[in-house]
MIZAKE-160149 format. One record per residue (C-alpha): residue number from 1; residue in one letter; x, y, z. Coordinates in Angstrom, 3 decimals, always signed. Layout:
N
{site NUM, "A", {X, Y, Z}}
...
***
This chain:
418
{site 1, "M", {-0.524, +68.519, +135.916}}
{site 2, "Y", {+1.871, +66.318, +134.450}}
{site 3, "R", {-0.765, +64.258, +132.314}}
{site 4, "I", {-2.234, +67.904, +130.705}}
{site 5, "L", {+1.625, +68.558, +130.268}}
{site 6, "I", {+1.855, +65.102, +127.985}}
{site 7, "I", {-1.960, +65.904, +126.452}}
{site 8, "F", {-0.804, +69.111, +125.150}}
{site 9, "T", {+2.512, +68.283, +124.011}}
{site 10, "A", {+1.099, +65.104, +121.517}}
{site 11, "L", {-1.272, +67.521, +120.355}}
{site 12, "I", {+1.288, +69.695, +119.001}}
{site 13, "S", {+3.315, +67.302, +117.655}}
{site 14, "A", {+4.382, +68.187, +114.065}}
{site 15, "I", {+1.570, +67.760, +111.332}}
{site 16, "N", {+2.870, +64.623, +108.817}}
{site 17, "I", {+0.650, +65.235, +105.661}}
{site 18, "S", {+2.634, +62.718, +103.627}}
{site 19, "G", {+1.780, +59.847, +105.785}}
{site 20, "Q", {+4.876, +57.646, +105.126}}
{site 21, "N", {+8.897, +58.784, +104.716}}
{site 22, "I", {+11.391, +56.600, +101.816}}
{site 23, "S", {+14.815, +56.231, +102.552}}
{site 24, "G", {+15.704, +56.839, +99.252}}
{site 25, "P", {+14.372, +56.645, +95.612}}
{site 26, "L", {+12.464, +54.048, +95.326}}
{site 27, "Q", {+10.759, +52.271, +91.816}}
{site 28, "I", {+7.039, +52.272, +92.085}}
{site 29, "D", {+5.613, +49.381, +90.265}}
{site 30, "S", {+2.058, +50.504, +90.282}}
{site 31, "I", {-0.542, +53.112, +92.150}}
{site 32, "V", {-4.020, +51.802, +94.062}}
{site 33, "I", {-6.400, +54.537, +94.547}}
{site 34, "K", {-8.916, +54.215, +97.536}}
{site 35, "K", {-11.744, +56.684, +98.290}}
{site 36, "N", {-15.043, +56.286, +99.100}}
{site 37, "W", {-17.562, +57.543, +96.370}}
{site 38, "R", {-16.486, +60.539, +94.082}}
{site 39, "T", {-13.439, +62.011, +92.460}}
{site 40, "K", {-12.366, +60.221, +89.019}}
{site 41, "D", {-8.969, +58.266, +89.488}}
{site 42, "K", {-7.490, +59.796, +86.576}}
{site 43, "I", {-7.898, +63.442, +88.180}}
{site 44, "I", {-6.221, +62.431, +90.987}}
{site 45, "K", {-3.701, +60.625, +89.487}}
{site 46, "R", {-2.794, +64.069, +86.874}}
{site 47, "E", {-1.835, +65.816, +90.358}}
{site 48, "L", {+0.971, +62.988, +90.795}}
{site 49, "E", {+4.439, +64.126, +90.002}}
{site 50, "F", {+5.121, +60.685, +88.509}}
{site 51, "R", {+3.681, +57.358, +86.840}}
{site 52, "A", {+3.469, +53.669, +87.663}}
{site 53, "G", {+6.659, +52.159, +86.744}}
{site 54, "Q", {+8.943, +55.428, +87.158}}
{site 55, "T", {+11.704, +55.989, +90.376}}
{site 56, "V", {+9.794, +58.196, +93.175}}
{site 57, "T", {+11.896, +60.446, +95.618}}
{site 58, "Q", {+10.716, +61.439, +99.000}}
{site 59, "Q", {+10.371, +65.323, +97.633}}
{site 60, "M", {+7.777, +63.561, +94.781}}
{site 61, "L", {+6.274, +62.179, +97.136}}
{site 62, "D", {+5.397, +65.011, +99.333}}
{site 63, "E", {+4.200, +66.931, +96.636}}
{site 64, "S", {+2.037, +65.436, +95.411}}
{site 65, "I", {+0.254, +64.880, +98.544}}
{site 66, "K", {+0.139, +68.881, +98.373}}
{site 67, "K", {-1.528, +68.967, +95.038}}
{site 68, "I", {-4.284, +66.621, +96.146}}
{site 69, "W", {-5.006, +68.379, +99.422}}
{site 70, "N", {-5.167, +71.655, +97.197}}
{site 71, "M", {-7.834, +70.366, +95.037}}
{site 72, "K", {-9.658, +71.041, +98.420}}
{site 73, "N", {-12.236, +68.060, +97.697}}
{site 74, "F", {-10.898, +65.669, +100.524}}
{site 75, "A", {-11.021, +65.543, +103.945}}
{site 76, "D", {-8.323, +62.952, +104.376}}
{site 77, "V", {-5.593, +62.548, +102.286}}
{site 78, "S", {-2.717, +59.791, +103.081}}
{site 79, "F", {-0.273, +57.148, +101.508}}
{site 80, "V", {+1.237, +53.683, +102.181}}
{site 81, "I", {+4.162, +51.965, +100.328}}
{site 82, "D", {+3.350, +48.139, +100.578}}
{site 83, "T", {+4.362, +44.907, +98.408}}
{site 84, "I", {+1.582, +43.240, +96.224}}
{site 85, "D", {+2.657, +40.052, +94.278}}
{site 86, "D", {+6.565, +40.940, +94.709}}
{site 87, "K", {+5.656, +44.616, +93.305}}
{site 88, "T", {+6.149, +47.575, +95.214}}
{site 89, "T", {+2.800, +49.447, +95.144}}
{site 90, "L", {+1.725, +53.023, +96.230}}
{site 91, "I", {-1.661, +52.639, +98.420}}
{site 92, "L", {-3.023, +56.324, +98.168}}
{site 93, "T", {-5.954, +57.313, +100.041}}
{site 94, "A", {-7.972, +60.041, +99.243}}
{site 95, "K", {-11.343, +60.377, +101.311}}
{site 96, "D", {-13.627, +62.619, +99.258}}
{site 97, "A", {-15.702, +65.526, +101.140}}
{site 98, "F", {-19.205, +66.253, +100.984}}
{site 99, "T", {-19.151, +68.717, +98.055}}
{site 100, "I", {-22.249, +68.919, +96.552}}
{site 101, "V", {-24.607, +71.219, +98.508}}
{site 102, "P", {-27.705, +73.584, +98.800}}
{site 103, "V", {-26.234, +76.679, +100.240}}
{site 104, "L", {-27.218, +78.772, +103.072}}
{site 105, "S", {-24.789, +81.301, +104.438}}
{site 106, "F", {-25.218, +84.623, +106.390}}
{site 107, "R", {-22.481, +87.117, +107.185}}
{site 108, "G", {-22.903, +89.950, +109.453}}
{site 109, "N", {-24.179, +91.911, +111.964}}
{site 110, "K", {-27.074, +93.962, +113.994}}
{site 111, "K", {-26.250, +96.819, +110.924}}
{site 112, "D", {-24.854, +94.883, +108.096}}
{site 113, "F", {-25.693, +91.458, +106.709}}
{site 114, "H", {-25.181, +89.676, +103.569}}
{site 115, "L", {-27.536, +86.395, +102.802}}
{site 116, "T", {-26.266, +83.912, +100.139}}
{site 117, "M", {-28.773, +81.222, +98.870}}
{site 118, "G", {-28.091, +78.531, +96.093}}
{site 119, "I", {-26.628, +75.135, +94.997}}
{site 120, "N", {-23.057, +74.653, +94.679}}
{site 121, "D", {-20.941, +71.788, +93.647}}
{site 122, "Q", {-16.890, +71.775, +93.430}}
{site 123, "N", {-16.605, +68.495, +92.263}}
{site 124, "F", {-19.467, +68.090, +89.355}}
{site 125, "L", {-19.322, +64.689, +87.731}}
{site 126, "G", {-16.152, +63.679, +90.170}}
{site 127, "R", {-14.268, +65.952, +87.624}}
{site 128, "N", {-13.185, +69.102, +90.132}}
{site 129, "I", {-15.696, +70.854, +88.406}}
{site 130, "N", {-17.376, +74.092, +90.128}}
{site 131, "L", {-20.859, +74.544, +88.862}}
{site 132, "S", {-22.919, +77.275, +91.215}}
{site 133, "I", {-25.883, +79.213, +90.829}}
{site 134, "M", {-26.468, +81.253, +93.738}}
{site 135, "F", {-28.821, +84.614, +95.105}}
{site 136, "S", {-27.444, +86.883, +97.295}}
{site 137, "T", {-29.236, +89.641, +98.894}}
{site 138, "G", {-27.966, +92.208, +101.862}}
{site 139, "T", {-28.221, +95.228, +103.333}}
{site 140, "N", {-25.920, +96.500, +100.373}}
{site 141, "G", {-27.291, +94.471, +97.688}}
{site 142, "K", {-29.419, +91.953, +95.917}}
{site 143, "T", {-27.832, +89.427, +92.992}}
{site 144, "F", {-28.249, +86.844, +91.054}}
{site 145, "H", {-25.234, +84.851, +89.976}}
{site 146, "F", {-24.746, +81.631, +87.533}}
{site 147, "G", {-20.417, +80.194, +87.687}}
{site 148, "T", {-18.528, +77.431, +86.343}}
{site 149, "N", {-14.773, +76.549, +86.696}}
{site 150, "I", {-12.994, +73.918, +84.302}}
{site 151, "P", {-10.352, +72.590, +86.112}}
{site 152, "R", {-6.347, +72.420, +84.994}}
{site 153, "Q", {-7.252, +68.467, +85.615}}
{site 154, "L", {-8.974, +68.746, +82.131}}
{site 155, "L", {-7.260, +71.341, +80.507}}
{site 156, "Y", {-3.868, +72.136, +78.698}}
{site 157, "K", {-0.983, +71.670, +81.539}}
{site 158, "N", {-1.945, +74.056, +84.386}}
{site 159, "M", {-4.561, +76.508, +82.406}}
{site 160, "N", {-7.923, +76.489, +83.769}}
{site 161, "L", {-10.868, +78.455, +82.576}}
{site 162, "S", {-14.077, +79.769, +84.338}}
{site 163, "G", {-16.906, +82.268, +83.538}}
{site 164, "Y", {-19.813, +83.718, +85.561}}
{site 165, "V", {-22.924, +85.787, +84.634}}
{site 166, "S", {-24.532, +88.025, +87.282}}
{site 167, "Y", {-27.049, +90.513, +87.626}}
{site 168, "G", {-29.343, +92.383, +90.224}}
{site 169, "Y", {-28.185, +95.713, +92.329}}
{site 170, "G", {-25.902, +97.410, +94.533}}
{site 171, "V", {-25.379, +100.078, +97.181}}
{site 172, "H", {-22.505, +101.815, +97.528}}
{site 173, "N", {-22.863, +104.196, +100.871}}
{site 174, "K", {-19.927, +106.372, +101.919}}
{site 175, "Y", {-19.059, +107.429, +105.644}}
{site 176, "D", {-17.459, +109.648, +107.439}}
{site 177, "A", {-14.876, +109.464, +110.494}}
{site 178, "D", {-18.004, +109.813, +112.894}}
{site 179, "R", {-19.665, +106.859, +110.966}}
{site 180, "E", {-22.557, +109.046, +109.931}}
{site 181, "Q", {-23.422, +108.582, +106.307}}
{site 182, "I", {-22.076, +110.867, +103.680}}
{site 183, "S", {-23.398, +109.783, +100.334}}
{site 184, "S", {-25.080, +106.858, +98.697}}
{site 185, "V", {-25.452, +105.524, +95.625}}
{site 186, "G", {-27.653, +102.544, +94.144}}
{site 187, "Y", {-27.476, +100.949, +90.854}}
{site 188, "R", {-28.653, +97.890, +88.440}}
{site 189, "L", {-25.994, +95.452, +87.413}}
{site 190, "K", {-25.268, +93.219, +84.578}}
{site 191, "S", {-22.551, +90.922, +84.106}}
{site 192, "F", {-20.681, +88.460, +81.623}}
{site 193, "S", {-17.217, +87.188, +82.383}}
{site 194, "I", {-14.810, +84.495, +81.114}}
{site 195, "N", {-11.368, +83.709, +82.773}}
{site 196, "I", {-8.405, +82.028, +82.050}}
{site 197, "G", {-6.052, +80.811, +84.625}}
{site 198, "N", {-3.067, +79.209, +85.583}}
{site 199, "P", {-3.778, +79.111, +89.446}}
{site 200, "W", {-1.169, +79.455, +91.920}}
{site 201, "H", {-2.392, +76.811, +94.518}}
{site 202, "T", {-1.922, +74.111, +91.885}}
{site 203, "D", {+1.202, +75.329, +90.236}}
{site 204, "F", {+4.160, +73.863, +91.483}}
{site 205, "K", {+6.566, +74.794, +89.262}}
{site 206, "Y", {+6.377, +78.399, +88.580}}
{site 207, "T", {+6.860, +79.645, +85.320}}
{site 208, "F", {+5.503, +83.071, +83.900}}
{site 209, "S", {+1.719, +82.753, +82.834}}
{site 210, "P", {-0.642, +85.488, +83.827}}
{site 211, "N", {-4.061, +85.356, +84.103}}
{site 212, "L", {-6.554, +86.741, +81.961}}
{site 213, "S", {-10.150, +87.960, +82.619}}
{site 214, "F", {-12.595, +89.758, +80.013}}
{site 215, "N", {-16.149, +91.347, +81.477}}
{site 216, "L", {-18.655, +92.785, +79.319}}
{site 217, "F", {-20.904, +94.678, +82.187}}
{site 218, "Q", {-23.166, +97.758, +83.171}}
{site 219, "H", {-23.916, +99.894, +85.660}}
{site 220, "K", {-26.791, +101.812, +85.896}}
{site 221, "T", {-28.010, +104.038, +88.708}}
{site 222, "D", {-31.332, +103.745, +89.950}}
{site 223, "T", {-32.283, +106.617, +92.811}}
{site 224, "T", {-34.728, +104.220, +94.686}}
{site 225, "L", {-31.909, +101.909, +96.020}}
{site 226, "A", {-30.060, +104.532, +97.487}}
{site 227, "T", {-30.303, +105.757, +101.227}}
{site 228, "S", {-33.255, +108.226, +101.528}}
{site 229, "G", {-32.039, +111.738, +102.541}}
{site 230, "I", {-28.625, +111.098, +101.604}}
{site 231, "P", {-26.898, +113.265, +98.953}}
{site 232, "T", {-26.759, +110.862, +95.538}}
{site 233, "P", {-24.835, +111.517, +92.821}}
{site 234, "N", {-26.129, +112.568, +89.334}}
{site 235, "D", {-27.911, +109.808, +87.117}}
{site 236, "Y", {-26.013, +107.812, +84.956}}
{site 237, "T", {-25.583, +104.415, +82.915}}
{site 238, "V", {-21.903, +103.209, +81.682}}
{site 239, "N", {-21.064, +99.980, +79.499}}
{site 240, "Y", {-17.494, +98.509, +80.196}}
{site 241, "F", {-15.569, +95.882, +78.297}}
{site 242, "S", {-12.286, +95.193, +80.777}}
{site 243, "I", {-9.475, +93.552, +80.402}}
{site 244, "G", {-7.991, +91.878, +83.297}}
{site 245, "I", {-4.080, +90.368, +83.770}}
{site 246, "S", {-2.821, +88.909, +86.956}}
{site 247, "E", {+0.122, +87.300, +88.058}}
{site 248, "S", {+1.220, +85.618, +90.871}}
{site 249, "T", {+4.283, +83.820, +92.897}}
{site 250, "G", {+4.145, +81.140, +95.609}}
{site 251, "T", {+2.242, +78.329, +97.066}}
{site 252, "I", {-0.272, +77.686, +99.818}}
{site 253, "T", {-1.303, +74.774, +100.911}}
{site 254, "H", {-4.156, +73.607, +101.843}}
{site 255, "I", {-4.452, +70.650, +104.714}}
{site 256, "R", {-8.322, +70.762, +105.699}}
{site 257, "H", {-8.836, +74.337, +106.898}}
{site 258, "Q", {-5.710, +75.100, +107.741}}
{site 259, "E", {-3.218, +76.816, +105.339}}
{site 260, "D", {+0.614, +76.861, +105.291}}
{site 261, "G", {+2.986, +78.651, +102.815}}
{site 262, "Y", {+3.066, +82.253, +101.151}}
{site 263, "N", {+1.473, +84.181, +97.899}}
{site 264, "I", {+2.053, +87.260, +96.154}}
{site 265, "S", {-0.296, +88.651, +93.308}}
{site 266, "V", {+0.027, +91.693, +91.065}}
{site 267, "N", {-2.812, +92.859, +88.717}}
{site 268, "T", {-4.042, +95.012, +85.847}}
{site 269, "G", {-7.036, +95.979, +84.817}}
{site 270, "F", {-8.287, +98.077, +81.864}}
{site 271, "G", {-11.552, +99.593, +81.627}}
{site 272, "I", {-12.762, +100.096, +77.618}}
{site 273, "G", {-16.146, +102.445, +77.945}}
{site 274, "L", {-18.233, +101.300, +75.092}}
{site 275, "D", {-20.472, +105.002, +74.486}}
{site 276, "N", {-19.468, +108.566, +75.295}}
{site 277, "E", {-20.778, +108.430, +78.927}}
{site 278, "S", {-17.849, +105.504, +80.234}}
{site 279, "P", {-15.056, +107.099, +80.162}}
{site 280, "Y", {-11.414, +104.508, +80.078}}
{site 281, "F", {-9.959, +104.009, +83.373}}
{site 282, "Q", {-7.377, +101.834, +84.723}}
{site 283, "S", {-6.840, +99.789, +87.898}}
{site 284, "F", {-3.818, +98.412, +89.640}}
{site 285, "G", {-4.000, +95.831, +92.862}}
{site 286, "L", {-1.570, +93.756, +95.116}}
{site 287, "S", {-2.030, +91.507, +97.534}}
{site 288, "A", {+0.113, +88.967, +99.640}}
{site 289, "S", {-0.245, +86.536, +102.198}}
{site 290, "Y", {+1.773, +84.186, +104.691}}
{site 291, "H", {+0.279, +81.182, +106.308}}
{site 292, "K", {+2.560, +79.353, +108.805}}
{site 293, "L", {+1.736, +76.008, +109.934}}
{site 294, "F", {+3.737, +75.194, +113.161}}
{site 295, "N", {+2.412, +72.084, +113.969}}
{site 296, "S", {-1.610, +70.655, +114.083}}
{site 297, "V", {-2.736, +73.247, +116.313}}
{site 298, "I", {-0.434, +76.353, +115.828}}
{site 299, "Q", {-0.974, +78.433, +112.649}}
{site 300, "I", {+0.217, +82.007, +112.209}}
{site 301, "S", {-1.177, +84.085, +109.152}}
{site 302, "A", {-0.514, +87.803, +107.912}}
{site 303, "L", {-2.419, +89.497, +104.535}}
{site 304, "F", {-2.097, +92.890, +102.852}}
{site 305, "R", {-4.057, +94.291, +99.889}}
{site 306, "T", {-4.307, +97.374, +98.531}}
{site 307, "A", {-5.541, +98.166, +95.120}}
{site 308, "Y", {-6.571, +102.016, +92.834}}
{site 309, "T", {-8.221, +102.742, +90.067}}
{site 310, "T", {-8.596, +105.838, +88.034}}
{site 311, "S", {-12.405, +105.892, +87.635}}
{site 312, "E", {-14.667, +108.816, +88.848}}
{site 313, "T", {-17.982, +106.363, +88.543}}
{site 314, "P", {-18.937, +106.467, +92.181}}
{site 315, "S", {-19.736, +102.647, +91.474}}
{site 316, "L", {-16.837, +101.479, +90.054}}
{site 317, "K", {-14.550, +102.904, +93.412}}
{site 318, "Y", {-14.148, +100.276, +96.188}}
{site 319, "N", {-16.618, +99.564, +98.752}}
{site 320, "L", {-15.431, +97.674, +101.891}}
{site 321, "G", {-16.658, +96.692, +105.229}}
{site 322, "S", {-16.572, +94.230, +107.949}}
{site 323, "H", {-15.547, +91.577, +105.750}}
{site 324, "D", {-12.128, +93.422, +105.228}}
{site 325, "V", {-11.682, +95.045, +108.373}}
{site 326, "K", {-14.069, +93.196, +111.368}}
{site 327, "G", {-16.506, +95.662, +113.124}}
{site 328, "I", {-16.732, +98.140, +110.507}}
{site 329, "L", {-19.992, +98.925, +108.046}}
{site 330, "Q", {-20.012, +98.359, +104.525}}
{site 331, "G", {-18.860, +102.068, +103.198}}
{site 332, "E", {-16.473, +103.082, +105.869}}
{site 333, "I", {-13.655, +101.753, +103.584}}
{site 334, "S", {-14.368, +104.004, +100.508}}
{site 335, "G", {-12.920, +105.490, +97.508}}
{site 336, "K", {-10.450, +105.034, +94.469}}
{site 337, "A", {-7.780, +103.669, +96.811}}
{site 338, "Y", {-7.571, +101.233, +99.594}}
{site 339, "Y", {-5.398, +99.267, +101.798}}
{site 340, "T", {-6.122, +96.196, +104.458}}
{site 341, "T", {-4.143, +94.200, +106.742}}
{site 342, "Y", {-4.571, +91.325, +109.240}}
{site 343, "I", {-2.281, +89.325, +111.329}}
{site 344, "G", {-3.685, +86.321, +113.473}}
{site 345, "G", {-3.151, +83.251, +115.171}}
{site 346, "G", {-4.891, +80.449, +115.015}}
{site 347, "F", {-5.216, +77.480, +117.168}}
{site 348, "T", {-7.003, +74.145, +115.935}}
{site 349, "Y", {-8.171, +72.580, +119.461}}
{site 350, "I", {-9.627, +69.641, +117.649}}
{site 351, "N", {-9.181, +68.538, +114.236}}
{site 352, "K", {-10.922, +65.308, +112.794}}
{site 353, "K", {-12.890, +64.307, +109.842}}
{site 354, "W", {-16.228, +65.117, +111.294}}
{site 355, "F", {-15.602, +68.023, +113.925}}
{site 356, "A", {-12.977, +70.545, +114.198}}
{site 357, "L", {-12.910, +73.570, +116.555}}
{site 358, "E", {-10.578, +76.587, +115.546}}
{site 359, "H", {-9.973, +79.464, +117.978}}
{site 360, "T", {-7.990, +82.834, +116.768}}
{site 361, "V", {-6.851, +86.138, +117.719}}
{site 362, "Y", {-6.210, +88.976, +115.804}}
{site 363, "I", {-5.924, +92.505, +114.861}}
{site 364, "N", {-6.910, +93.947, +111.224}}
{site 365, "W", {-7.115, +97.624, +109.562}}
{site 366, "G", {-7.368, +99.755, +106.651}}
{site 367, "N", {-7.976, +102.725, +105.156}}
{site 368, "G", {-9.703, +103.802, +102.280}}
{site 369, "K", {-9.260, +107.636, +100.146}}
{site 370, "D", {-9.260, +109.099, +96.536}}
{site 371, "I", {-5.479, +110.328, +96.695}}
{site 372, "Y", {-3.427, +106.745, +96.845}}
{site 373, "P", {-0.737, +108.019, +99.359}}
{site 374, "K", {-3.572, +109.417, +101.809}}
{site 375, "I", {-4.601, +105.980, +102.454}}
{site 376, "F", {-1.067, +105.799, +104.477}}
{site 377, "T", {-0.830, +109.209, +105.833}}
{site 378, "T", {-4.219, +109.404, +107.349}}
{site 379, "S", {-5.471, +107.264, +110.538}}
{site 380, "P", {-6.750, +104.176, +109.608}}
{site 381, "L", {-9.595, +101.943, +111.013}}
{site 382, "F", {-8.610, +99.777, +113.316}}
{site 383, "A", {-9.986, +96.325, +115.052}}
{site 384, "A", {-8.765, +93.677, +117.328}}
{site 385, "G", {-10.789, +90.419, +117.969}}
{site 386, "T", {-11.112, +86.620, +118.484}}
{site 387, "S", {-13.462, +84.201, +116.972}}
{site 388, "L", {-14.716, +80.850, +117.106}}
{site 389, "N", {-15.139, +78.338, +114.090}}
{site 390, "F", {-16.714, +75.105, +114.454}}
{site 391, "L", {-16.589, +72.981, +111.155}}
{site 392, "V", {-17.055, +69.527, +109.858}}
{site 393, "P", {-14.084, +68.786, +107.593}}
{site 394, "M", {-16.203, +66.045, +105.916}}
{site 395, "I", {-18.699, +68.602, +105.113}}
{site 396, "P", {-16.592, +71.634, +104.286}}
{site 397, "W", {-19.726, +73.541, +103.888}}
{site 398, "L", {-21.074, +73.340, +107.205}}
{site 399, "Y", {-19.366, +75.451, +109.688}}
{site 400, "I", {-20.439, +78.567, +111.927}}
{site 401, "K", {-17.415, +81.426, +113.038}}
{site 402, "F", {-18.519, +83.939, +115.937}}
{site 403, "F", {-16.017, +87.062, +115.543}}
{site 404, "F", {-15.958, +89.414, +118.730}}
{site 405, "S", {-14.306, +92.393, +117.989}}
{site 406, "Y", {-13.268, +96.164, +118.748}}
{site 407, "S", {-13.092, +99.178, +116.231}}
{site 408, "G", {-13.795, +101.947, +118.236}}
{site 409, "K", {-17.253, +103.710, +119.637}}
{site 410, "N", {-19.985, +102.565, +117.923}}
{site 411, "S", {-18.775, +99.272, +116.288}}
{site 412, "N", {-20.360, +96.151, +115.360}}
{site 413, "W", {-18.201, +94.415, +117.980}}
{site 414, "F", {-20.338, +90.975, +116.721}}
{site 415, "N", {-20.336, +89.144, +113.351}}
{site 416, "I", {-21.236, +85.788, +112.602}}
{site 417, "E", {-21.062, +83.519, +109.523}}
{site 418, "F", {-22.355, +80.245, +108.877}}
***
């Protein structure tokens, strides 16, 4: 028992993300970057709070390491300070994870699934550019998606630029309190979007700089896609140009799969109809997340999301499922307004570069209605459960996660993601 206690104490020793502490301000004469194969040196150096020849503090070092971790392209980040040729040298190690991959992912259960296939490069040309070509299919639709993101390291200050093109079809089903389906709408979709952002996870010095998004899209109903024998709305075709504005505060540090910090984000959107059949609408949203990483093993997390839209178009209303509250069907939370909440504890028993094992326990609840106050005054859908996550940090896309949850009678107690 004494030996087990010693091992457990060693496991939960405080995590050190910097690798070395300095006693006071120190001039760094040169910077050497060691890595295995991919990311360009100038991309990594853009994340440093200092340049060669400047005086550095411990806080500057720690924030620089956090920013490099938050690029999410590395399996290991650390540094040492040494003297080489009578010069104080910062030796920075940033080991690239394998981020150019064919994608084959599955999320679902016996009644509701989502399968994605394609290719994704999160570090295209070693410049932290994201490039993806995806095909998704499942019980609630089929979509082809092409997207790209040009990061802050290649643009002015903290700005980033992203865009995507997608088309396919979707199905929005709605269920009553007894999990009986009461409506269904199938629709064809086309969408083109451009986003200009200053993402919260790379902005360590907060300034008011809202993200902007512009989207041109069409929804056209197709009764052959809806569930047979279930009431469907009248046929319609809507065409919109939408503008979105969002702003956030707070920083979440990503260390492999673990997270630490908080973020609060608000957004609003305006849907401008391009014809008489497409009435103007507005949307509003709020999200908040908090993660506390106590040490290398224990993390707690809390998340809250809510939104409201004035749109009466069925395919533009919110349609949530097991990705938001475990154990429910897609469409059990639906309407013009919704909220979801998650509280959980994570326990990482093994966290090596080539293998990690995480266990979580959680409670999860939410609701959706057409009238906003009713989402808080009526009984929510509630779930409680646990999950096991087996992953390879060196290859961040290689993981498998098993969820076991209970959300009432006839719930989907088992869910898998890989």
